[in-house]
C-alpha positions in Angstrom: 101.9 -119.3 106.2 102.4 -115.8 107.5 100.7 -112.8 105.9 103.1 -110.1 104.5 101.8 -106.5 104.5 103.9 -104.5 102.0 103.6 -100.8 102.8 105.0 -98.2 100.4 106.4 -95.2 102.3 104.2 -92.0 102.4 104.5 -89.2 100.1 107.9 -87.7 100.2 109.2 -84.3 99.3 110.7 -85.9 96.2 107.3 -87.3 95.1 105.7 -83.9 95.4 108.6 -82.2 93.6 108.6 -84.8 90.7 112.2 -85.8 91.5 113.6 -89.4 91.3 115.0 -89.8 94.7 116.6 -93.2 94.6 119.1 -93.4 97.6 119.5 -89.6 97.9 120.0 -89.0 101.6 117.7 -86.8 103.7 114.6 -87.2 101.5 111.8 -87.0 104.1 107.9 -87.3 104.1 106.1 -84.1 103.1 103.2 -82.8 105.2 100.7 -85.1 103.5 103.0 -88.0 103.8 103.3 -87.5 107.5 99.4 -87.5 107.8 99.4 -90.7 105.8 101.9 -92.2 108.2 99.6 -91.3 111.2 96.7 -92.8 109.4 98.6 -96.0 108.7 99.1 -96.7 112.4 95.5 -96.3 112.9 94.5 -98.4 110.0 96.8 -101.3 111.5 95.5 -100.8 115.0 93.5 -104.0 115.0 96.2 -106.1 113.4 98.8 -108.0 115.4 102.1 -107.6 114.0 104.9 -110.2 114.6 107.8 -108.3 112.9 108.5 -105.1 111.2 111.2 -104.7 108.5 112.0 -101.5 106.5 114.1 -100.2 103.9 116.9 -98.1 105.7 115.9 -94.9 103.8 114.5 -92.0 105.9 111.1 -91.9 104.2 110.4 -95.5 105.1 111.5 -95.1 108.6 109.4 -91.9 109.1 106.4 -93.7 107.6 106.8 -96.4 110.4 107.5 -94.0 113.2 103.9 -93.5 114.4 103.3 -97.3 114.1 106.3 -98.0 116.2 105.6 -95.3 118.8 102.2 -96.8 119.4 103.7 -100.4 119.8 107.0 -100.1 121.6 107.2 -103.9 121.8 108.1 -104.1 118.2 111.6 -103.8 117.2 112.4 -102.4 113.7 114.7 -104.5 111.5 116.4 -102.8 108.5 117.2 -104.6 105.3 118.9 -102.9 102.2 117.6 -105.6 100.0 114.2 -103.9 100.1 115.7 -100.5 99.7 115.0 -98.3 96.7 116.3 -99.2 93.3 119.8 -97.8 92.7 119.1 -95.5 89.8 122.7 -94.4 89.3 123.1 -91.2 87.3 119.3 -90.8 87.1 119.2 -90.2 90.8 118.1 -86.7 91.8 116.9 -85.7 88.3 113.3 -84.5 87.4 111.0 -87.2 86.1 109.9 -84.9 83.3 113.5 -84.5 82.1 114.1 -88.4 82.4 111.2 -89.1 80.3 113.1 -87.8 77.4 115.9 -90.3 77.9 116.1 -93.2 75.4 116.3 -95.7 78.5 112.9 -94.4 79.7 111.2 -96.3 76.9 113.0 -99.5 77.9 112.1 -99.0 81.4 108.5 -98.7 80.4 108.2 -101.6 77.8 111.0 -103.9 78.6 112.2 -103.3 82.2 113.9 -106.7 82.4 116.5 -105.1 80.0 117.0 -101.9 81.8 120.3 -101.2 83.6 120.5 -97.7 85.1 123.6 -95.7 84.0 126.7 -94.9 86.1 128.9 -96.9 88.8 126.0 -96.9 91.3 123.3 -98.1 88.8 121.7 -101.5 89.0 119.5 -103.4 86.6 115.7 -103.9 87.3 116.5 -107.7 87.3 118.9 -107.2 90.2 116.3 -105.1 92.1 113.7 -107.9 91.6 116.0 -110.8 92.7 117.2 -109.0 96.0 113.7 -107.8 96.8 112.0 -111.1 96.3 114.9 -113.0 98.1 114.5 -110.6 101.1 110.7 -111.0 101.7 110.8 -114.8 101.1 113.5 -115.2 103.6 111.8 -112.9 106.3 108.5 -114.6 105.7 110.1 -118.1 106.5 111.8 -116.6 109.6 108.6 -115.1 110.7 106.8 -118.5 110.5 109.6 -120.5 112.3 109.5 -117.8 115.2 105.8 -116.9 115.3 103.9 -119.6 113.6 101.8 -119.8 110.4 99.1 -117.3 111.4 101.5 -114.5 112.1 101.2 -111.1 110.2 104.4 -109.2 109.5 105.1 -105.8 107.8 107.7 -104.6 105.4 108.0 -100.9 104.4 109.6 -100.3 101.0 109.4 -98.3 97.7 107.2 -98.4 94.6 109.3 -100.2 92.1 110.4 -102.7 94.8 106.9 -103.5 95.8 105.8 -103.8 92.1 108.7 -106.4 91.4 107.6 -108.3 94.5 104.0 -108.4 93.3 105.0 -109.4 89.8 106.8 -112.4 91.3 103.9 -113.4 93.5 101.5 -113.1 90.5 103.9 -115.2 88.3 104.3 -112.3 85.9 107.4 -111.7 83.9 109.3 -108.5 85.1 108.4 -107.0 81.8 104.8 -106.8 82.9 105.4 -105.2 86.4 104.7 -101.7 85.0 101.0 -102.8 84.9 101.0 -102.7 88.7 100.4 -99.4 90.5 100.9 -98.8 94.3 100.2 -95.4 95.8 102.1 -93.8 98.6 101.3 -95.4 102.0 99.2 -98.1 100.4 99.3 -101.7 101.6 99.8 -104.8 99.5 99.2 -108.0 101.2 100.8 -111.4 100.1 100.6 -114.9 101.6 103.2 -117.2 100.6 102.3 -121.0 100.8 104.1 -124.2 99.7 101.9 -124.3 96.4 101.7 -120.7 95.4 101.6 -117.0 96.7 98.2 -115.4 97.2 98.0 -111.6 96.5 95.3 -110.6 99.0 95.2 -106.9 98.5 96.9 -104.5 96.1 97.7 -101.0 96.9 95.0 -100.7 99.6 94.5 -97.3 101.2 91.5 -98.4 103.4 90.6 -100.6 106.3 93.1 -103.2 107.2 91.4 -104.8 110.3 90.4 -107.9 108.2 94.0 -109.1 108.5 93.7 -109.9 112.1 94.1 -113.8 112.2 90.8 -115.7 111.6 90.0 -119.4 111.3 90.3 -120.9 107.9 87.1 -121.7 105.9 85.8 -125.2 107.0 87.1 -128.0 104.9 89.8 -126.0 103.1 93.5 -125.9 103.4 95.5 -122.8 103.7 97.2 -123.6 100.4 93.8 -123.9 98.6 92.3 -121.3 96.2 88.6 -121.3 97.2 86.5 -122.4 94.3 84.1 -119.7 93.6 86.1 -117.1 95.3 87.3 -116.4 98.7 84.4 -116.6 101.3 85.6 -113.7 103.5 85.8 -116.0 106.5 89.7 -116.3 106.7 
């Protein structure tokens, strides 16, 4: 069962300006986001990566650029299914302005009912389904090609990662707003035949512990360790 490291892109110019970027072309990392991307490559330096997948949007690809430069053996794979939510007519508008829209309350309290306006808009349910399908399919492919101990990385966006985490935790999509992931944070999930394990959520610190280690003696990889994880995996 491989380990998936879900990376949210570094802080973008839209983040710092309080704009809902969506699929707006040309949104890049700001200066702080570029520093975060450099730091991500260093944080992952001790972790062997079998595969790197990304949203096709510039801010995700820029987040991965220092990592890929340091590891030329890795080939970047793009997947629109982990691309940003298609916010339709909300795209490019200030968040402060959107907070006054009636739909904002639905997105906050009942996101499974939210459908973004306009011909380009999608529902939060559609976002969740495509994103979860994507990471589960990639995870199965990584296991077939690289084995059960492989670690792979996917770079995506805040709402996308929150939807994937909600699925892994068995939460209804209406509860996904309880989850928070900061720019350039790492969330780790291990899918097993019995259940997913959420190993880290929104981590901005040391990631060296994800280098493969032997399983705790006498336990199966699908087991939840009684009493809590021993730290020996």
